[in-house]
N, C-alpha and C positions, 0 to 999 in steps of 0.2 A: 372404701378400698383405694380411693384415688383422689387426686385433686378434683374438686368440682369446678364448674365454670362460674365466673372467670378466675384465672389463676393470677393472683396479684404479684407484686414485685419479687417475691421470693418463693416462687414455686419450688425452686430447687432447695431452698432452705428447709422445706418441709419434707423433701424426699431424699435428701442426702445428709449424712451425718456431718461430713466435713469436706471442704474442697481442697484438693491438693494445690500447693503452690508450685506449679509446673511451668516450664517454658517450652513453647512449641519447638521441637527439635526432631522433626520427622527423619532427618538424615543422620541422626546420631547412631553410631554402630551399636549392635547388641553386645553388651559386655560379656566377656567370658567369666566363668565362675569356678571356684574350687568346689570340690565335692561337698555335698551337704553335711557329711560327717564332721567337717571342720567347725560347724556351728557349736557353740557351747550349749550345754543343757540349761534350761531356764525353768525355775520353779518359783512360786510365790515366796517372797521373803517376809520376815517378821515372825514374831513368836505368838501373836494373838490368835486365839482359837476363834473359829466362826461358829456361833450358836446355830442350832437347827432352825429353819424357818417356821413360821406359825403353821400349825397343821391345817390341812384342807380336806374336809369330808368329801368322799366320793359317792355320788348318787347317780348311778348309771341310768341313762336314757337311751334307748335303742330306736333308731329310725331305719326304715328300709327305702332305698332309692334304686329303682330299676334292678331289683333282685339282689342288691348288696346291702347287708346289715351294717350299720355304723353305730357304735356305742360311744356316747359322750358322757363321761363321769363328772363333768364340770359345767353342765348346762345351767345349773342354778346360779353361777356367777354372772350370767347375762342379765339377771334381774337387778338392775342398779338401784331400784327403789326398795329392795328388801333390806331390812335392818341387818340381817346376817351377812349379806353381801357387802354392805357398807362397812361393817365391823371388820370383816376379813380384809378388805382393801386397805383400811386404815392400819391394820396390824402389819400387813405385808409392806406397805409404804414406809412405816416406821422402822421395820426390820431392815429394809434396803438402806434407808437413811443412816441407820445406826452403823451398818457395815461400811458404807461409803465414807462416813465422817471419821472412821478410824484409820483410813489409808494415810500413811504418814506424809506423803507428798501432795495431798489434795489441796491443802490451804495454800501451799507455795504455788501450785499450778494456777489456782484461782487468782492469786495476787498477780501472777505474771500475765494472765489473760486480761485482767483489769488494766494493767500497765500498757499492754499492747493496744487495747482499745483506746486508751487516752492518746498514745503516740500516733495512732492511725488518724485521729482527728475526726471532724464531722463527716457524716455519710449523707450524700445527696442521692435521691432516687426519683423516678417517675417525673421527669421534666416535661412540661407542656408549654408550647408557645401560643400566643394569640396576637393578632394585629395590634399595632401600637407599641410594639417592643415590650409586650408583657410576658413575663416568665413566671410560671407556676412550678412549684416543686415541693417534694417532701424532703425534710432534713432531720436527722437525729444528731444533735450536737454532742460534744464530748461529755457534757454533764447531763444529757437528757436520757431518760429511760425508754422513750418511745419516739417514733417519727411524728413530726408536726408539719402542717401545710403552710407554705410561705408564698409571697408574691413580690416580684421586683418589677419596676418599670425601668427597663434597660438593664443590661448586665452590670453596669456600674452603679445602678440606683440603690436606694436604701431598701433593706429587707423588711418586709411587713409580715408579721405573724397573722395568719388567718384562722387556723384551727389548731387547738392544743388538746389532744386526747387526755393528757394528764389532768385536765380540769374535771373530766368525768370520773376519773379515779378518785380525785379528792372528794367528790360528792358522794360516790357510791362505795368506795373502798375496794372496788374491783379494777384491775387493769383494763384499759380500753385501747383500741387501735383504729387507725384509719383503714377502712376496707378498700376504698377507691375514691377517686374524685374526677370531676370533669368541668372545666370552665365553659361558660357560654361563648358563642362566637366572638363577641366583643370583649370578653373578659370581665364584664361588670359583675356577673353572677357566677358562683361556683357551686355545683351540686356535689355533695360528698356524703359518704356513709361511714358509720362508726359501729363497731361491735365490741362486746365485752368478754373478757376472760377466755379468749381463744375460741369462743363459740361460733364465730363468723355469722351470727344472727344479726344482720345489718339493719340499721335504721337510717333513712335518708333525710338530709337537711339541705337547704339552699341558703347560701350566705350572699349578701350584697357586699361586694368588696369595697364599695365607697364608704359605707358607714358601719360595716361590720354587723349589721342586723340580720336576723333570720327572716326569710320571706315567705315560708310556707309552714304549715303544721307538719311535724315529723311524720314520715311514712315508714311503716315497719314492713317486714317480710320482703326485703329487697336484696337477699343474699347473692343472687346471680348478677345483679346490677345491669351492666350493658347500657350505660347512659349514652345517648346520642341526642344532640340538640337539633331541632328542626329550624328554629330561629332563635333570637336572643332571649325569648321569654317562654319558650316551650321545649320540652325534651321528652324522650321516651325512656322508660325504665321497665325492666322485668320485675314482676312481683309474684311471690309464691302464694298459693291458695291458703286460705285460713284453715288451720287444723281445728276441727270441731270435736266435741266429746264423742268417743266411739270410733273415730277414724283410725285406721291402722298406721303404725309408724311409717310404713313404706309409702304412704300417701304424701309425705311432707314435700318432696321435690317434684311431685306430679302435678299436671294441669296448671302450671304457672301461665301467666298472661302478661302482655305488654300494655302498659298504660301511658297516657299522656299526663305530664305534670306541667302546670302553668304557674308562672310567677304570681299571677293575680288570683288564680282559682285553686291552686294546689292540685291534688290528685283528681283527675277526671273520673267520674263514676263508672264508666263503661270502658272495657279494654279495647284497644285498637287492633289487637291481633292476639289470638289464643284459642283455646277450646271453645267451640260454639260460635266463632266468627263465621258468618255466612260464606259458604264457598270454600272454606279452609278445612282440610282433613289433617288431623294431628293425632298421634298416639299419646297415651297418658304421660310417657316419659319425655316427650318432646318439649323443648323450651326454645324461646326465640329472643333475638335482639332486633330492633327496628331502627333504621337510620334513613335519612333522605338521600336521594341520588345526588350526584355532583352538580347537576343543573337545577335541582330543586323541584323537578317535575314529577318525581316518583318517590314512593316509599319502598324500601328494600327490607325484607325480613329474612334474616338468617335463622334457620331452624336447625337445632342440634338434637340428635338422638342420644341423650345421655352423654357419655364420654366418647362416642364414636367420632373419629376424625372427620369423616365425610359429612358434609352439610347439605341441606336443601335450601333453595332460595325462592322467595315469593315476591311478587311485584304488585304495586297498586298505585293509582293516581294520587299524587300528594294533595291535590285540592280537596279531597274528601277525608283527610286524615282525622278530622275531629268527629267523624261519624262512626257508628258501630259497624257499618258495612262499607268499607272503602274500596271494594271491588278487587280483592286479591286474586292472583293467579300464580300457579307454580311455574317457574321458568328453569329451575335446576333441581334435579332429584338426587337422592343419595347415590344412586347408581352411576351418576356422572363423575363421582369421586373428586369433587371440588372440596378443598379444605380451607382456602382463604379467599376473601374478596376485597377489592378496593374500588370504590366508585370514583369516577371523574367525568365531568361533563355529562353527556348522554350515554355513557358506556359504563360497563362493569368489567373490571379486570379480575380474572380468576386464576388461581393456582389449582391445576387439576393433575391428578395422578393416574388417570385412566390411560392405560397402555403406556404409562410413563412413570416408572418406579421412582425416578429422581425428580419428577415434577416438570410440568410445562406450563407456560403462561398463555392464557386465552383472552381475547377481547370480545365482549358480548355487547352488541348494539341494543340498547333498551327500547328503541323504536321498533325493532324486529328481534325480540329476544328468543331466538331459536339457537340453543346451544349446539345443535348439530352443525350449524353454519358459523359458529364462532371462529374468528380469525386467530391463528396461532401467532402470537407476538414474540414468543421465545420458545423454541423447541427444546426437548430434553437434551441435556448434554452430560458431561462427566461429573459435573457438580450437582449437589442436591439443592433444589430451589426451596428456600425456607421462609421468605417473607416478601411483602410488597408494601410500597408507600407511594400514594398518589399525591404529589406536591404540585405547586403551581408551575414549576419549571421542568417537570418531567416525571416519569415513572421510575421510582427507585426499586431495585431488586436486590434482595439478600440471598446469598448462596453459601452453602457449606462446602469447603474444599479441604477434605481431610479434617483436621482439627482447627481450621481457621475459617473465619467468615470473610466473604468478599462482598463488596458493594458496587453495584452497577447502576447506570442511569441511561434512560432513553428519553430524549426530548419529545414533546407532544407533536411538534411539527418538524419537518425536515428529515434528517437522517433516520434510517430504520435500524441503525446499529446501536449497540450498547457500549457505553464508555465505562471501563473499569476505573474506579476512583482509588487512587493510592492512599492508604490509611497509615497513620504514624505507628500503629502497633499491629502486628500479626496476631490477632486474637479474636474475640467474639463481641457481638452486639445483637440487639433484637429490633427489627423494624416493625414487625407485626406478628401477631400470634395470640394464643390464649393468654400469655403473660402480659402483653402490652397491645391491646386491640387497636388503639389509635393514638397513643401518646407521642409517637415518633414524628408525626407530620400533621400539618394543617393545610387543607387544600387551597386556602387563600394565601399561603406563604410559600416562598421558594425554599426548597431543600428539606432536609430531615435532621432530626436531633438524635444522636446515638450515644449510648454509654459504652465506650470501648475499653476493653481490658484484656490482658493476657494472663497466663498462669502466674507470672511474677511481675506483671505490669499493673500497677494500681489503676482502678477505674478513673477515666477522665471523660468529661462530657463535651462532645463536639457537635457543631452545627456544620452541615455539609450542603452547599448549594452550587449551582452552575456558575454564578457570577464571581463568587469570592473563594471557592474551593473549600478546604477543610480548616476550621478554626476552633480552637479550644475556647469554650465559653468561660472557663475559670470558675464555674459554679462548684465544682468538686475540688477542694484543696488536695494537693499532692502530699501524701503522708511521708514522713521522714522516719523510716524504719531501719535501724542498723542491722546489718547482716543479710539484707535482701540480695545484695550482689553475690553472696556466696552460694546462692541456690541455682540449680539448673534442673533439667528434666530430660527424661528419655521417653520417646514415643515409639512404641513397638506394636506389631501385629502378632498376637499369640495364636498358635494353632489350637483349635478346639478338638473335641472328640471325633468330629467328622471331617476335619481338615479346614473348616471355616476359619478365617483370620479375624480375631477379635481385637479391636483397638484398645490399647492399654497405655495410660499415661502414668509416669512414675516421677515423683518429686524426690530430690535428694540433694544433699550438700555436695559441693565439688570435692572429688577425691574420696567419696564414700567407699568403704571396703566391702567387697562382695564376699564376705566370709560366713554368711548366714546368721549373723548376730544382730542385725538391725531390727528393731521393733517396726513392723509394717502394719499400717491400717489400710485395708483394701475395701473400697466402696463401690457399689453399683446400684442402679435403679432399673432401667430397661423395661418399661411398660408405656403404653399409649403412644409409642413412637417418640417419646421425649428423650432428648439427648442433653446431657450437661456439658456445655462447651467450656473452654478456658475461662477461668474465673479467679480473681485474686481475693484471698481471704486472709487478712492479717493475723487473725487469731490462730491460724494453723501453724504459725511460727512457734507457738508453745510446744507443739508436738515435735517439730523439727529440732528445736533446741534441746529437747530431752533425748536426742539421738535417734529420733524416729524418721521413717520414710512414709510418704503418703502415695497411694496409688488409686487410680480410678479406671475402671473398665466400662466399656460400652457394649455389653452383650447384645445378642439378638433380642428384639423387643424394643430396643431404642431405635432412633431414626438416624443413627450415625452414617448409614450408607443407603438411605432411602427407604421407600415403602417396602421393598422386598425384604430388607433386613429386619424391619419392624414386624412384618407378618410371619417371618421365620421364628419369632419368639412370642407368638400370640396364640391363644386358644390351645388347640391340641399340640401346637408346636412349642408351648411354653417351656417344656423341659430343656430346650436349647439354652434358655436364659440362664438357669443355674448351672448347667453343664459348661457353658462358656465361662461363667464366673469361677467355677472350680478349676477350669483349665488355666485361668489367669493366676489363681493361687498356686497351682502346681508349678507354673512357669517361674513365678517369683522365687519359689524354693529351689527349683532346679538350677536357676541362674545365680543363686547365692545371695539374692537380695535379702532373704530372710530364711527362717526355718519354722517348722510347725510350732515350737514353743514360743516363738516371737511374732506370730501372725494373728491379727485381729481382723474380722470381717464385719462390715456394717451395711445397712440398707434401710431406707425409711419409706413408709407408706406402702405403695405397691412394690417398692424395693424390699419390703419385708418378705415377699415371696422369694426373691432372689437369695437373700441371706438365710431365711428360714429353711428353704429346701437344701441349700448347701450345707447348713448345719445338720439337718436330719439325714442327708445322703452321705456326707463325708465328715462325721464328727471327729474322726482321727486327724483331720487336716489342719485344724485351727486350735489356737489357744483360747480365743475369745470370740464370742458372737454378740453383736450389738444391734438387735432389731429396734428401730425407732418408729413409733406410731404405726407398727407393721400390720399389714393384711395377712393374718396367720391362720384364720379359720375361713377357708373359702367356701365351705359348704353352707354354713349358717349365716354367712355375711349377706346373702341375698334377702334375708328377712329384715334387714335394717333399712333405714331411710335412704342412705346413699348407696346401698347395695343394688337397688333396682337400676340406678343410672349406670352402673358398671357392667350390666349384662352384655352390651355390645363389645366390651373389651375381653371379658373373661368367660362369658357363657352363663347358662342357666341350669339349675339342677332339674328342671322339668323335662329336659331332653337327655336321652341316655348317653349320647356321645359327649355332649358338653358336660354332663355330670362327671363322667370319667376323667375328663380333662381337669375339672375343678378339684376332684379328689387328688389327682396327681400333684397339683400345685398347692394343696392345703397342708402347710407344715404341721399344724396341730394334729392332723390325722396320720402323720407319718412318724410321730414319736414312738419309739419302741422301748418297752421296759427292759431294765438291766443293761442299758447301753451307756458307755462312758462318754458322756457329752462334755464339751468344753465349758468353761465359765461363760455365763450368759447374763447380760444386763439388758433388760427390756425397759424402754422409756415410753411414757404415754401421758398425754394431757387428758384429764377426766372429762373435759367438755368437748372432746373431739367430735365434730359433725361428719367427718369424712370416713374415718375408720373407728368404729366403736371401741372403747377402751377395753372391753372384755376380750378382744383379740389378744391383748398382751397379758391380762390377768389369767385367762384360761391357759395360755401357753406356759406361763410361769408355773402354775399349779401342776400341769402335766409333766414338765421337765423336772420339777422338784421331786415328783414321785417316781419318775422313770430313771433318772441318771444314776449311774453306779460309780462315777468318777470322784465323788466327794467335792467337786468344785462348786462354787456358789452359783445359784440362780436367783437373781434379784429382779424385782419389778419396781421401777422408780416412777412414782405417780405425782403429777402436778395438778392440784385442785383448782388452780387459777389459769390453767393452760388448756390448749386444744390440740390441733394438728401441727402446731408450730408457727402457723401464719398469724401474725399479730403479736407474737411473743415479745415481751419486753427485753431490754438489754440484760437486766439482772437475771431473768429466767434463762436466757441463752448462755450467759457466762457460767452460771452455776451448773447447768446441764453438761456443757462441754468439759468443765473441770472434772465432773464425775466420770464421764466417759473416758477421758484421757487417763485419769488416775486409776480407775478400775482396770483398764487394759494394761498399763505399765506394772501395776501390782501383780496381775496374773501372769505377766511375762517374766516376772522375776527381776525387773530392772532395779538396781540398787537405789535406795532412797524412797521406795514406794511400798515398803512393807506395811503390814497391818499392826497397828499399835495394840498392846495388850488391853 
């Protein structure tokens, strides 16, 4: 139902359909709009008839939970090994492809997307520095289908290719992707993981950067990763337990453990931290990452309870790290509400939200690790504390200020004050978090590396340090995209059903007419406290060039305004998420940005709850709904491998109050027969390890049977894909072309009719 840990470079690519090209404009006035009646009617164009979808047998199964009977007529579709299920999926996928390929403007859109991709040029991500002026990074060149790992010695040095996932595809016929990587402290070795066909089932390798040779036997079951080097020849990695015959699917992500891997020995036979470690108490769903302290005297284990934001921290002497019993003791518990840690010297710097919704910064002395006595290094203020980076020249702090990130630095000695660093773009970056646990900084080097971008400011990669200020590395070429200067954005706060103000960003061309005729794509996510910050996406130009507008809302359940905002859209409060989303849609219509016949809504992964419940609660409000890899059946999801890890976020069906909350957020169970639903295109990768594909296939079957509107309900399936993470360029372009074309067709935009 959610991103697992870790969340790689494109968390947001898996949870959002498209990013608006918006410029931060918080002071922009709210535009006045003509009455909605000024909007022209929109109906799908073209003369081609849509055939009926393949039939789906209904085989009711009734379960009772806490006195409530629930009937599921499509439970049989959950058996992905059944020949009948496989045949049905193939038929539905072919049906969807057949309809999508008949949309007149689709090929033109795909061609435009391919052109935009070429014009945007190479994309660089996940930059990591090491001493000796070594720069590691992933890059997808203009002609590449996937990201590759490179090394430079000096920013002006020659580029050296280290890892090319396309070589695995050539050998196996399946697309492969880099899951994550981490260079050793000296940069001589690099540990990296590769997964196939969107499965995220990662296998670990170690490469010697001097001669390009592999140094260990590959290690499987390292999906969680969390690589941290103890010295130049040993590192820690989390490994999943082996799934043996007869074990339930829900055991897959349980009882993982942290192992030591040595350049000379490979995988050590006994875990250094995990279930069964003497003195350590863990639940089955707990997993951990282990890293050395800044002074090398201790080991620090961060323990995660599934997707819960708060973590526990354990401490052990580093000298005994090669033994099975290194003397662990817990120094931070989940109740301390710590979400991020950064070690430096003999201290641990903690981001805590206990009695501080927007976050406070604590310093914990590891010689006396009593969190009750931890010093407050930065008290809560009006900004949301979102990241930490412990570099050689000071502690760097990332804060969210509205829709803009701020960067501060406090030196290790001298002044107790934080200096705010002026950045060249008012936009977003990530110092630390689930998406980038330690890429931004190296404790042995001054400063941090940030990928800075705005809604209409292409990403550039900067190094920021005390001595030399802010410098562009030049690693990310600046794209030359005509028409970018014609874009602007409006940032507004939309009143929701109870008066709460929901942040909404709207991208539009300058001078756009507010007459209700604009095709608008409204997107949201809003779970786990994740907030999609300003982000430049060249491919979105294709939608804007077609006359469209892009909007993104941050309902409650996101972290846009801190922990309180997140918790107001969590568990029993989850209805606020889709009600906030509906309020954004109503506001866009009321202000004349669009009208119901020209409005599409989208959400991916846990954002499927947002768009799915908006679809089922207000089917009259939208022309199109686009759930992507959506969590749509929240009742049976708990029985899946990744469903167990999501209990801290959504709840469990075993408790009456949490079951009722899950039922309220389960879109599949809210579909009503005889309802005029809008057009729906569900997209899913068959190999998705985070949200099982049957969430989308069951929802498609239910909507096809229930809808009285006559509008299409399609389920687009990718048999070489998963949750979207690791998707190739070709997969991404083809899916986006389908989503855009389907929406424009159903909105009645000329040029996108259905061919006979």
